[in-house]
N, C-alpha and C positions, 0 to 999 in steps of 0.2 A: 242683488248678490251676483258674483261672477259665475259664469257657467262652468261647472266642474268637470264636464265630460271631455274626453280627448278624442277629437274627430279622427276617423279613419280615412276620410277622403279629403283631397285638396279643396274641392268645391265647398264642402262643409266648413272647412277652416276659413275659406274666403267669406262665407256668410256669417259665421258665428265667432270667429277668432277675435280676441281683444275686446269683446263687448262686455260691459259691466252695466248691470241694471241701474237706470237712473233712479234717484230717490223718489221722484214723483211717478215712477212706473211708466214713463214714455216708452213706446215700442222702439222708436229709433233714438239714437243718441241726440240729445238736443243741441242746438246751436247756442253756445254760451257767448253772446255778443256783449262781452264786457272787457274793457281794457285793463281793469284792475279788480282786485278782490279784497274784501274787508276782513277784519279780525275782531273777535269778541273782546279781547283785551290787548293792552300794549305788550304784555308779556308773551301772548300768543304770536304777535307780530315779530317780536324779537326771536322767538323760537323758530319761526318759519324762515326768517332771513339767515339764521345761523345754521339751519339744516337739522336742528334738533327735533323739529316736528314737520311732518309732510303736509303739504297744502299749497294752494296756488297763491301767487303774489301779484303777478303782472303778466299779461298775455305774451309779452316778448320772452318771458321766461317759461311759459307753459300755460295751457288752457285745457279744461276738461274735454273739449271737442277734439283736441289733437290726440288724446290718449288712445282712442280706438284705432284710427288708421296707423298710428305708430306701432301698436301691438299687433295689429292684423298683418301688416306687411312683414314685420319681423317674424311672425308665426309662419308665414308663407315661405320666406327665405330659408327658414330652418325646418320646414315640414318634413317629417320622416328622418331627420338628422338628430343626433344626440349632441346638439350645440346650443349653448346659451348665447344670446346676443341682445343688443338694445338698439332701437331706432329713434332718431330725432327728426321730426317733421320740419321742413323748411319752406320758404316762400317760393322756391323754384329749384330746379335741378342745379343751376349754376350756383345758387346759394349753398346747396349741400356740398358741391365740389369745392367752393371757396372755404367753407369750414374745414373740410378734409385737408386741403393743402396747407392752409395757414395754421393748423393745429399740429401738423406732423412734420413740417419742414421749417428750417430757419436759414438765415443768411449763410452761404457757403455750401448748402446742400444742393443735390441734383435729383431730378425725377427722371426715371427711365420710362419711355413710352414708345408708341409705334405709329406707323403711317395711318392716315385716314381716321381722324377723330372728329367728333362733333365740332363744328366751327367755333362755338362758344368756348369749348374746352381748349381748342387750338389757340384761340385768342388769349386766354388767360395764361397759358404756358409761354406763349411767344411775346406777348405785349405787356403783361402785368407782373408776373413773377420776377423777371429780371430786375425790376425796380426794388425788390426786396432781397436781391442778391441770390436768388434761386434760379437755377438753370435747368432747362429741359434737354435731355438727350433723346433724340428721336431716331429710332432704327426700325428696320423691318423685323419685328419680333417673331415673325413666322419662322425665321432662321434661329433656332435655339442656340447654335454655336455663337452667333453674333451677340445674343443676349448674355450668355455666360461670359464671353470675352469682355464685353463692356463692363459688367459688374465686377469681374476679377481685377480689371485694370484701373478702376476708378472708385476709390473708397468714399468719394463724396456722394455717390448714389445712395439714397436712403429709402426711396419709395419707387415701386414699380406700379405703373398705372395702366390698366387694360380696359379696352372697350370692345366687347365682342358679342354679337356681330357688330362690326364697325360701321359708322355713319360717314358717307352714304354708299360705300363700295361693298358692304357686306363681307369684308374680310373677316376671317376667323383666326384667332390666336388660341393656342393650347393653354388653357387656364392651369391645368394640373401640372404640366411640364414646366411652365414659366414660374409658377409658385414654388415648385420643388427647388428650382435653381435659386430663386430669391431667398428661400429659407435657409439654404446652405450657407448663405452669406449674411444671415440675420437681418434681412430687409423686410420692410412692410410691403404689402400688396393690396391694391385697391382695384375694384372692377366696376365699371358702369354696366349695369344689367338692364338698361332701359329697353333695348330692342327685344330682348328675350323674355323678360319678366320671370319671376320665380316659378311660374308654371312650366316653363321650358328649360330653365337653367338655374342652378343654385351654386353660385361661386364659393360660398362658405364651405361647401362640401369638399372643396379641393385645397383648403387651408388659407384662402384669402382672408385678410384682416378686415377689410371694409368693402361694403357694397353701396353704390349710389344709384339712385333712380331720378329721372324726371318723372314725377308722378302725374304730370300733365298728360302723358302719353297713354300707353295701354292700361296702366293701373286705374286711372280715372275713366278712360275709354270713351268719353262723350264730348271732349273739347270744351268743358264748362269751367275749368278751374286750373290755374297755374299752381305747381307745387313740386317739391322735391323731398327726398329722404336720404339720410345717411345712416347706415346700419353698421355697427361694429361688434366684433365678437369679444373684445375685452370690455366687459360691462362696466367695470370700475373706472376705466379710462374714459369711457363714453359719459359716465355720470360726472366726471371731474373735469379734466382738461378740455375734452371735446365740447362738453356742455358750456363751459366758461367761454370758449372761443365763439361758439354759436351765439351766445347771448350778447357778447361784445360786438360782434359783427352786425347783429340786428336782422338777420335773415330769417325771421320767424314766419311761420304760416299765419293764416287767419281762420277764425271759426267757420266762415261760410265755405271757403274752399276745402277745408278739412271735412266738413259735412258732405259735400258733393263727392269728394274722394272716397269716403266710406261707402256711399251708395254705389259708386262705380265698381269698387273692389268686389262686391258681392257677386257680380256676374263675370268675373275675370276668366274662370275656367271655360264657361260656355262661349264667351267671345273669342278666346284664343283658339279654341277648337275650330271655329268657323273661319277666323283669320287664316289659320294655317292651311285648312282644307282648300280655301279659295286661292291662296298664294301659290301653291304648287301647280294648280291648273293654269293660273296666269303665267307662271314661269315657263311651263311647257308650251303654252301658246306663243309666247314671245320668242322663245328659242327657235321656233320654226318659221318666224315671220321674216320675209325678205328685206324689210326696212331696218331690221335690228342687227347690229354688229356683234353684240355681246350681251348676255344676261348674267347678272350677279345674284345668285340665289343658292344658299347652302344646301337646299334640298335637291339640287340637280347634281347628277354624278359628274358633270363637267366642272363643277366648282372645285378649285384646287385644294380647298380644306374640307371637302365633303366628309371625309372619314373622321376628322377631328370634331366637326359639328355633330355627327352621329354619336360620338363618344360622350360629349358633354351636354348635349341638348336633347330633351325628350322628343321634340319634333322640330323640323325647320320652322322658322318664324313667319310672321305676317309681313315682313319687310323685304323688298328686293329693289334692285336698280338695273337699268339697262341703257346701253349706248345706241343712239341712233346713227345710222351711216351718214346722214346729212349734217352732223355736227351741230354747232351753235344755232344756226338758222333753222335747222330741222327740229331742234328742241323747242324753239319758240313757236314754230308752226304747229307742232304736235300739241303743245299746251293750249294754244288758242282754239284748237278744234274739239277739245273735250266737251261733252254735253252733260253726262250724268256725273262722272267723276269730278272731284273738287280740286280746283287749282288753289293750292295754299301750302304754306310751310306747316310744320308740326307733323304729327303722325299718331297712330294708335287709336284713332277714333272709329266709330262704327261705320262711317262712310269712307269710301276710298279716296285717299289724298295723294296728289302728285305734285312734285315741284321739280324745278330745273336748278340743281345746286350751283352750277357755275354763275348763274345770274341771280340766285336767291340766297340760300342758306350759307353757301361757301364763297359768296362774292368778296368777302373781306380777306380771304386767303389768297396770297399772291399766285398768279397764274402758273408760274414755274413750279411752285410747291404743289398746287392742286394737281397738275399733270403728273408730277412725280408720285403722288399718292394714289393715282388712278381716277381722279375726278376730272374726266375729259369734258370738252365743250359740249358734247352731245349726250351727256349723262342725265338720265331722268331717275329720280328717286320715287318709289311708289310704296305707300302704306295701303295694303290691300284690306278693304273693308269687309263687312259681313252681308253686303247686298247679295242678291241671287247672282250666281256666277255667270249665267248667260247674259245678264245686263252689263256686268263689268267687261266681259270679253267683247260684247257688241260695241261698246263705247270705244274701247281700245282699237278695235278693227277699223271703225270709221275714221278715227283720228289719225291713224297711221296711213290711211288711204288718201288723205287730203293732198 
């Protein structure tokens, strides 16, 4: 049976939210490794396909192992808020974004977004959507006047897409202010909440219509599974058009990755506390180091959107980036010198991960565009892990001294 209590704490919701007792009384939600599901009668099959009876049909359409992480993440995004929403688990964050864009936009529509997005998102906006007759309008949405002017002067804009903190420059946009502007003009608003997680930031609180995550990152927390989720506050729309698009695109999750995500979510609060506590110490250390030209971290008073971050985030996050004075070659030399910290793309795992966006995650973005967005040749992105802080700082110190 479903747990009937309403948790008072976020950590309790992360552990118990969305869990329904398995018929065989397994402690953990089982892995339903089945591509398809059977029916007692032909009539039952007809009822399930028509929607007259609830039940599973085919794992591309849904699987019992998906149910708990979908409900759990939705519960965390709405924790403490009087908001109903529905989440749909996907094979990746990009699959979730694809479902969002292709179910809300059509030929002739435009999407308004801002500088410094995840490179995969930038690619889909720049290289794929134009083939469907959909155009991206990219502006510095930290300037609210620019945002309002663009929306007022272009009736083709139908969706405002936000990513805050932004990848990899840690730019912050004002979710509440931009959503207020968008809603004055009856536009949809979506927000990528991957960097912050619902523990630090809840975009639905500010009127956002859709939230997307790469669950591969902080929500899983251990680098063991790829995944994504799309959460919408219009439950009926999520159950109908959004679900139909998701199923047609085939970006479904799988039972094994969903199971690993469920396990990771249970320690989200604990991990985020340590990520955040370590990150502010790393940011303070780097901001005083002579080899560093600039540190991008919303927890520093020097960050241009520090006050906005304080308004919409519970704490500064576990992500930061910094510019090396020696540029591209300095970035390569620094990366090669790391000993404990991990050289890799991705983020949000328990170990500290560093990458060089100009040569790695954002290599596909044209150099002129990268620099315009603040992705300089010497930029290093850092996902601060939960190791002991003295070990993280020691590794950074020796790598910067090479």
